[in-house]
C-alpha positions in Angstrom: 21.7 -32.0 1.7 21.0 -28.4 1.1 18.4 -28.3 3.5 20.2 -29.4 6.4 23.3 -27.6 5.6 20.9 -24.3 5.7 19.7 -25.2 9.0 23.2 -26.3 10.4 24.3 -23.0 9.4 21.5 -20.8 10.6 20.4 -19.3 7.6 17.1 -21.1 7.2 16.1 -20.1 11.0 17.3 -16.5 10.3 15.3 -16.3 7.2 11.9 -17.7 8.8 12.2 -15.2 11.5 12.8 -12.5 9.1 9.9 -13.4 6.8 7.7 -13.7 9.9 8.9 -10.3 11.3 7.9 -8.8 7.9 4.7 -10.3 8.0 3.9 -9.3 11.5 4.8 -5.6 10.3 3.1 -5.4 7.3 -0.4 -6.9 9.0 0.1 -4.2 11.5 0.7 -1.5 9.0 -2.7 -2.7 7.3 -4.5 -2.9 10.6 -3.6 0.7 11.7 -4.6 1.8 8.8 -8.2 0.3 8.9 -8.8 0.5 12.5 -7.6 4.2 12.8 -11.0 5.2 10.9 -8.9 5.9 7.6 -9.4 4.4 4.4 -6.5 2.5 3.7 -6.3 3.6 0.1 -2.8 4.5 -0.4 -1.7 1.1 1.4 -4.1 -0.9 -0.8 -3.1 0.7 -3.8 0.4 -0.1 -3.5 -0.4 -3.6 -2.8 -2.4 -3.4 -6.0 -6.3 -3.7 -4.6 -7.2 -0.2 -5.2 -10.6 -1.4 -6.3 -10.9 -3.8 -3.6 -10.2 -1.7 -0.6 -13.5 -0.7 0.7 -14.7 -4.5 0.6 -11.2 -5.6 2.6 -11.4 -2.8 4.9 -15.2 -4.1 5.9 -13.9 -7.5 6.1 -11.0 -6.5 8.4 -13.1 -4.7 10.3 -15.8 -7.5 10.7 -13.5 -10.0 11.5 -10.3 -8.7 12.6 -9.0 -8.0 16.4 -7.1 -5.4 18.0 -5.5 -6.1 21.7 -4.0 -4.0 23.8 -1.7 -0.7 22.4 -3.7 -1.2 19.1 -1.5 -4.5 18.5 -2.9 -6.4 15.6 -3.8 -9.7 17.0 -5.4 -11.2 13.7 -7.3 -10.3 10.7 -9.5 -12.9 10.9 -9.1 -14.2 7.5 -10.6 -17.7 8.2 -13.8 -15.8 8.5 -13.9 -13.8 5.3 -16.8 -14.7 3.4 -15.6 -13.2 0.3 -13.5 -15.9 -1.5 -12.2 -13.1 -4.4 -11.2 -10.4 -2.0 -9.7 -13.1 0.5 -7.5 -14.6 -2.7 -6.5 -11.1 -3.4 -5.6 -10.0 -0.3 -3.7 -13.0 0.1 -1.6 -12.6 -2.8 -0.8 -8.9 -2.2 0.0 -9.6 1.2 2.8 -12.3 0.2 4.0 -10.0 -2.7 4.3 -7.2 0.0 6.2 -9.6 2.6 8.7 -10.8 -0.2 9.5 -7.1 -1.3 11.2 -7.0 2.1 12.8 -10.3 2.1 14.7 -10.7 -1.0 15.2 -14.4 -1.5 17.5 -15.9 -4.1 15.7 -17.9 -6.6 17.0 -19.6 -9.8 14.4 -17.9 -11.9 15.1 -14.4 -10.7 18.4 -14.0 -12.6 18.8 -14.1 -16.4 19.4 -17.0 -18.2 23.3 -15.6 -19.1 23.8 -15.8 -15.4 23.3 -19.4 -15.1 26.0 -20.0 -17.6 29.6 -20.9 -16.4 30.5 -17.8 -18.1 28.1 -15.7 -16.7 28.7 -17.3 -13.2 32.5 -16.2 -13.5 31.5 -12.4 -14.8 29.3 -12.3 -11.9 31.5 -13.8 -9.6 28.8 -15.0 -7.2 27.3 -11.7 -7.0 23.7 -12.6 -8.4 21.8 -12.1 -5.3 23.2 -8.7 -4.9 22.1 -7.8 -8.7 18.9 -9.7 -8.5 18.0 -7.2 -5.5 19.1 -4.4 -7.1 16.9 -5.0 -10.0 13.8 -5.8 -8.0 14.4 -2.7 -6.2 15.1 -0.5 -9.2 12.3 -2.0 -11.0 10.0 -1.5 -8.0 10.8 2.1 -7.5 10.6 3.0 -11.0 7.0 1.5 -11.0 6.1 3.5 -8.0 7.6 6.6 -9.7 5.3 5.8 -12.8 2.5 5.4 -10.6 2.8 8.9 -9.3 4.4 8.4 -6.1 6.2 11.8 -7.1 9.7 12.9 -6.5 10.3 11.3 -3.4 10.2 8.0 -4.7 12.7 9.1 -7.5 14.7 10.3 -4.5 15.0 7.0 -2.7 15.4 5.1 -6.1 18.5 7.5 -6.9 20.0 6.7 -3.3 19.3 3.0 -3.2 20.8 3.1 -6.6 23.6 4.7 -5.6 24.2 2.2 -2.4 24.0 -0.7 -4.6 26.3 0.4 -7.1 28.9 0.8 -4.3 27.8 -2.3 -2.8 28.1 -4.2 -6.0 31.7 -2.3 -6.5 33.1 -3.2 -3.2 
């Protein structure tokens, strides 16, 4: 019944559209970095693929296709012969896409939030709280990985915005 309700209320189609747009944007960013002749180490390191960057770049250059205005038509994933690189890229790409679209999962929140008292305390704000936790942890991870004060400033602004949104 939840699936029917999500389709009738248009939340499922909107979520699918957002996921597809996030995937297309991520694919275009990766393709731009690869086809512009640069070594996309920054993007691949952020995705957790630093050690496989050269191999993945080679596979994309060999099998990918660029259309008009440098629009990426496809990365040629079905033609990749290195299964290990393929699996690592797919997993990292999915993580990158999910960073953009926050989704509420039962397993995302802590156990106490699922109890009746926890639900009362949170007042149905678990989604905002979980999204805030994910963004904070991701920002802290990037800061610790050496992305510096720019990331710290972004994390601070996001934290203040999340706090204001939570209080409102």
